[in-house]
BAFIPA-177456 format. One record per residue (C-alpha): chain; residue in one letter; x, y, z. Coordinates in steps of 0.5 Angstrom, whole numbers, always signed. Each point is the difference from the previous one (the first is absolute). Layout:
# residues N
chain / resn / u / v / w
A / a / X / Y / Z
...
This chain:
# residues 202
chain / resn / u / v / w
A / m / -43 / +187 / +200
A / s / -5 / -1 / +5
A / e / +1 / -8 / +0
A / q / +6 / -3 / +1
A / w / +3 / -8 / +0
A / s / -3 / -1 / +7
A / a / +2 / -7 / +0
A / s / +7 / +1 / -1
A / q / +1 / +7 / +4
A / r / -2 / -4 / +6
A / y / +6 / -3 / +0
A / g / +4 / +6 / -2
A / l / +2 / -2 / -7
A / a / +1 / +4 / -6
A / c / -4 / -1 / -5
A / a / +1 / -3 / -7
A / p / +0 / +5 / -6
A / g / -7 / +1 / -4
A / g / -5 / -6 / +0
A / l / +5 / -5 / +2
A / g / -2 / +3 / +7
A / l / -6 / -4 / +0
A / v / +3 / -6 / -1
A / q / +5 / +1 / +6
A / d / -6 / +3 / +4
A / f / -4 / -6 / -1
A / l / +6 / -5 / +2
A / n / +0 / +4 / +7
A / t / -7 / -1 / +2
A / a / +3 / -6 / +3
A / g / +0 / +1 / +7
A / i / +7 / +0 / +4
A / e / +0 / -2 / +7
A / g / +1 / +6 / +5
A / y / -1 / +5 / -6
A / g / -7 / -1 / -3
A / p / -6 / -4 / -2
A / d / -1 / -4 / -6
A / l / -4 / +5 / -4
A / l / -4 / -6 / -4
A / a / -2 / -3 / +6
A / d / -7 / +1 / -1
A / t / -5 / +4 / -6
A / a / -1 / +6 / +4
A / v / +8 / +1 / +1
A / a / +2 / -2 / -7
A / a / -6 / +5 / -3
A / q / +3 / +6 / +4
A / w / +7 / -2 / -2
A / v / -2 / -1 / -8
A / g / -4 / +7 / +0
A / g / +6 / +4 / +3
A / a / +5 / -4 / -5
A / i / -4 / +1 / -6
A / r / -1 / +7 / +1
A / t / +8 / +1 / +1
A / w / +1 / -4 / -7
A / s / -5 / +3 / -3
A / a / +3 / +7 / +1
A / l / +6 / -2 / -2
A / r / -3 / -2 / -7
A / g / -4 / +6 / +0
A / e / -7 / -3 / +0
A / q / -5 / -2 / +5
A / a / -1 / -8 / +0
A / r / -5 / -2 / +4
A / p / +2 / -6 / +6
A / p / -3 / -6 / -2
A / t / -5 / -3 / +5
A / l / +2 / -6 / +4
A / t / -3 / -6 / +3
A / a / +3 / -5 / +5
A / t / +2 / -4 / -5
A / d / +3 / +5 / -4
A / v / +4 / +2 / +6
A / t / +2 / -8 / +1
A / k / +2 / +1 / -7
A / l / +5 / +6 / +1
A / r / +3 / -3 / +6
A / g / +2 / -6 / -5
A / l / +2 / +5 / -5
A / r / +5 / +4 / +5
A / a / +3 / -7 / +1
A / t / +1 / -1 / -7
A / i / +3 / +6 / -1
A / a / +4 / +0 / +6
A / a / +3 / -6 / -2
A / l / +2 / +3 / -7
A / v / +4 / +5 / +4
A / t / +4 / -5 / +4
A / t / +1 / -5 / -4
A / g / -1 / +2 / -7
A / a / -6 / -5 / -2
A / p / -7 / -1 / +3
A / p / -1 / -6 / +5
A / g / -5 / -3 / -5
A / p / -5 / +1 / -6
A / v / -2 / +8 / +0
A / a / -8 / +0 / +1
A / g / -3 / +3 / -7
A / p / -2 / +2 / -5
A / i / +2 / +7 / +2
A / q / -2 / +5 / -5
A / a / +2 / +8 / -2
A / s / -1 / +4 / -6
A / f / +4 / +6 / -3
A / a / -3 / +7 / +0
A / v / +3 / +7 / -3
A / s / +0 / +6 / +5
A / g / -2 / +7 / -2
A / a / +8 / +1 / +0
A / g / +1 / -6 / -5
A / e / +3 / -4 / +5
A / v / -2 / -8 / -1
A / r / -1 / -4 / +6
A / l / -3 / -6 / +3
A / e / -6 / +0 / +3
A / p / -3 / -4 / +6
A / s / -6 / -5 / -2
A / g / -5 / -4 / +3
A / t / -3 / +1 / +7
A / g / +2 / -2 / +7
A / w / +7 / -3 / +2
A / r / +1 / -1 / -8
A / w / +0 / +8 / -1
A / l / +5 / +1 / +5
A / a / +4 / -6 / -2
A / s / +0 / +3 / -7
A / a / +3 / +6 / +2
A / l / +5 / -3 / +4
A / w / +2 / -5 / -6
A / a / +0 / +6 / -5
A / e / +5 / +4 / +5
A / i / +4 / -6 / +1
A / l / +1 / -1 / -8
A / l / +2 / +8 / -1
A / a / +5 / -1 / +6
A / q / +3 / -6 / -3
A / r / +0 / +3 / -7
A / s / +4 / +6 / +3
A / g / +5 / -4 / +4
A / v / -3 / +3 / +7
A / w / -3 / -6 / +2
A / r / +6 / -3 / +3
A / r / +0 / +6 / +5
A / i / -6 / -3 / +4
A / k / +3 / -4 / +5
A / r / -2 / -3 / +7
A / c / +4 / +2 / +6
A / h / +5 / -6 / +2
A / n / -2 / +1 / +7
A / h / -5 / -6 / +1
A / r / -3 / +4 / +6
A / c / -2 / +6 / -5
A / g / -1 / -3 / -7
A / s / -3 / +7 / -2
A / t / +1 / +1 / -8
A / f / +4 / +6 / -2
A / y / +3 / +3 / -6
A / d / +7 / +0 / +0
A / r / +3 / +7 / -2
A / s / +7 / -2 / +1
A / k / +5 / +2 / -7
A / n / +2 / -8 / -1
A / n / -7 / -3 / +3
A / s / +4 / -3 / +6
A / g / -5 / +1 / +5
A / v / -3 / -5 / +4
A / w / -3 / +4 / +6
A / h / -6 / +4 / +0
A / d / +4 / +4 / +5
A / v / +8 / -1 / +2
A / k / -1 / +4 / +6
A / t / -6 / -5 / +3
A / c / +0 / -6 / -4
A / g / +7 / +0 / -2
A / n / +3 / +1 / +7
A / a / -5 / -5 / +3
A / a / +3 / -5 / -5
A / n / +7 / +1 / +2
A / l / -1 / +0 / +7
A / r / -3 / -7 / +0
A / a / +5 / -2 / -5
A / s / +6 / +2 / +5
A / r / -4 / -3 / +6
A / a / +0 / -7 / -4
A / r / +7 / +1 / -2
A / r / +2 / +1 / +8
A / r / -4 / -6 / +2
A / n / +3 / -5 / -6
A / s / +7 / +3 / +3
A / g / -2 / -2 / +7
A / q / -2 / -7 / -2
A / v / +6 / -1 / -4
A / t / +5 / +2 / +5
A / g / -4 / -2 / +6
A / s / +0 / +8 / +2
A / p / -6 / +2 / +4
A / v / -5 / +4 / -4
A / a / -4 / +6 / +3
A / p / -8 / -1 / -1
A / t / -3 / +4 / -5
């Protein structure tokens, strides 16, 4: 496949399976300081990401969907949608009322596969595709594997492939070790405060 999930790959993340990769990639358009900029910062950058993401998503579905045309208002709406879905991942509930209505339709492929098709224009089309993939992931039980890295300095969205779904870091070697090191330093500082022992600067 010529196109891949570019927003997730820039952080070295393994992609979620199938169309769920679109949701993961959408969340990973968020900028992370020191790693990458916000891919929904303006209309031109957002359109570039949407074009690549929809080509990848379409290829996985065996079709050729046309990416929606975005205006500045659409991009603002998409940033709000990203915050809503991110809250759904981290807390299990949206932070407030979800903008709507967002519609989708049923379609039958040439192979007899029934699937949801995005509807609307601009940001609503992409929202329709994203909510459809979330619905399918929730019904199949894999939605719970979409998580946000517990390293607050990272916050990237990853797909937990651990057997018991216990992962909390997008990468144990980087974010996990960094968090453990900070915790260890904090314990040493607290120990020094309690006992009166000097604590080396960190």
